[in-house]
C-alpha positions in Angstrom: 117.4 -18.8 -58.4 116.8 -22.5 -58.2 119.6 -24.1 -56.3 121.0 -27.5 -57.1 120.2 -30.3 -54.7 123.9 -31.2 -54.7 127.2 -29.9 -56.0 130.2 -32.2 -56.5 133.9 -31.2 -56.6 137.0 -33.3 -56.9 137.1 -34.2 -53.2 133.7 -33.0 -51.8 129.9 -33.5 -52.1 127.8 -30.5 -51.1 124.2 -31.5 -50.5 121.0 -30.3 -49.0 120.9 -31.0 -45.3 118.8 -33.8 -43.7 117.5 -34.0 -40.2 119.6 -37.1 -39.5 122.7 -34.9 -40.1 122.2 -33.3 -36.6 124.3 -35.6 -34.6 127.3 -35.4 -36.9 127.1 -31.6 -37.2 126.9 -31.3 -33.5 129.8 -33.5 -32.7 132.0 -32.3 -35.6 131.8 -28.5 -35.0 128.5 -27.0 -33.8 129.6 -27.3 -30.1 133.3 -26.5 -30.7 134.3 -23.1 -29.1 137.2 -22.6 -31.5 135.2 -23.4 -34.7 132.3 -21.1 -33.6 134.5 -18.2 -32.5 133.8 -16.0 -35.5 130.2 -17.4 -36.1 127.2 -15.2 -35.5 125.8 -17.9 -33.3 126.9 -19.4 -30.1 128.1 -23.0 -29.8 125.2 -25.5 -29.5 124.7 -26.7 -26.0 123.2 -30.0 -27.1 122.1 -31.8 -30.2 118.6 -30.6 -29.8 119.7 -27.1 -30.8 121.3 -28.6 -33.9 118.1 -30.3 -34.8 116.2 -27.0 -34.3 118.7 -25.2 -36.6 118.4 -27.8 -39.3 114.7 -27.5 -39.1 115.0 -23.8 -39.7 117.5 -24.3 -42.5 115.2 -26.7 -44.4 112.3 -24.2 -43.9 114.4 -21.3 -45.3 115.4 -23.6 -48.3 111.7 -24.3 -49.0 110.9 -20.6 -48.8 113.7 -19.6 -51.1 115.3 -17.4 -48.4 118.6 -19.3 -47.9 120.2 -22.5 -49.1 122.5 -24.3 -46.8 124.6 -27.3 -48.0 126.2 -29.9 -45.8 129.8 -30.4 -46.9 130.9 -34.1 -46.9 134.0 -35.9 -48.3 133.0 -37.8 -51.5 133.7 -41.1 -49.8 131.6 -40.3 -46.8 128.1 -39.0 -46.0 129.0 -37.4 -42.7 129.2 -33.6 -42.4 132.5 -31.9 -42.1 131.0 -28.5 -42.4 128.4 -26.3 -44.1 128.2 -23.6 -46.7 125.2 -21.4 -47.3 124.0 -19.0 -50.0 121.8 -16.1 -49.1 120.3 -14.6 -52.2 119.1 -11.0 -52.3 117.9 -10.0 -55.8 121.0 -10.0 -58.1 123.5 -10.6 -55.4 124.2 -13.5 -53.1 126.1 -13.7 -49.8 127.9 -16.9 -48.8 129.0 -18.1 -45.4 130.8 -21.3 -44.4 132.0 -23.3 -41.4 134.2 -26.4 -41.2 135.1 -28.7 -38.5 138.6 -28.0 -37.0 140.1 -31.3 -38.0 139.5 -30.4 -41.6 141.1 -26.9 -41.5 144.1 -26.1 -43.6 143.4 -28.9 -46.1 141.7 -26.8 -48.8 138.2 -28.1 -48.3 136.7 -24.7 -47.4 138.2 -23.1 -50.5 137.0 -25.9 -52.7 133.4 -25.7 -51.4 133.4 -21.9 -51.7 134.8 -22.0 -55.2 132.3 -24.5 -56.3 129.4 -22.4 -54.9 130.8 -19.2 -56.3 131.4 -20.6 -59.7 127.9 -22.0 -59.8 126.3 -18.8 -58.7 128.2 -16.7 -61.2 126.9 -19.0 -64.0 123.4 -18.0 -63.1 122.0 -15.4 -65.5 120.5 -13.1 -62.8 123.3 -13.1 -60.3 126.0 -10.5 -60.7 127.6 -10.4 -57.3 128.8 -13.0 -54.8 130.1 -11.6 -51.5 131.1 -12.6 -48.1 132.3 -10.9 -44.9 134.7 -11.9 -42.2 135.9 -10.5 -38.9 139.0 -8.4 -39.3 140.8 -10.8 -36.9 140.0 -13.8 -39.0 142.7 -14.0 -41.7 141.9 -17.7 -42.5 138.5 -16.8 -43.8 139.9 -13.8 -45.6 142.4 -16.0 -47.4 139.6 -18.4 -48.4 137.7 -15.5 -50.1 140.9 -14.4 -51.8 141.6 -17.9 -53.1 138.0 -18.0 -54.5 138.8 -14.8 -56.5 137.0 -12.3 -54.3 138.6 -8.9 -53.8 138.6 -7.0 -50.5 136.4 -4.0 -51.0 137.0 -2.5 -47.6 136.2 -2.6 -43.9 132.6 -2.4 -42.6 132.9 -0.7 -39.3 130.9 -2.1 -36.4 129.2 -4.3 -38.9 128.4 -7.6 -37.2 128.1 -9.1 -33.8 130.2 -12.3 -33.1 128.7 -13.3 -29.7 131.5 -15.6 -28.9 134.0 -12.7 -29.0 131.9 -9.6 -27.9 128.3 -8.5 -27.5 129.3 -5.3 -29.5 129.4 -5.1 -33.3 132.8 -5.7 -34.7 134.6 -4.6 -37.9 134.5 -6.9 -40.8 136.2 -7.1 -44.2 133.8 -7.0 -47.3 134.9 -9.4 -50.1 133.2 -9.7 -53.4 133.5 -11.1 -56.9 131.3 -9.7 -59.8 130.6 -10.4 -63.4 
């Protein structure tokens, strides 16, 4: 799979991250306790952490392991969130995060739909999937709006360190072709 450098939607531009995105990412959401509640990573303590994570994201992109996109409004170059693709042979997992001030405006769904649609057009991709904590109905709703179906609950599947050190139950959502 060769990812696009950018994906455009009606209101958004999804683009490959740059190191100079770190300050905006940190201030917009990476340090926000509420935004990071259901993430698999703790809130960043300082912008240096954000720089390190961006460095890792770019390395994973170059190695073909994962492709993270900065989500920006079309009229701005500043990050309002991120969406990532994690390919695994014929299937791809997606994950997303959006700054709190942009919640409930349809941006997450718009970004997830654009990525999912692009992935399903790739000849070797047959399944796009995502998981969310069973107590995160907003994320589940995004997946449903994208056309994914809930396939069930994965018991004790993932650790969300901002909630508990123990693995928590997650919903598995997927769309296939």
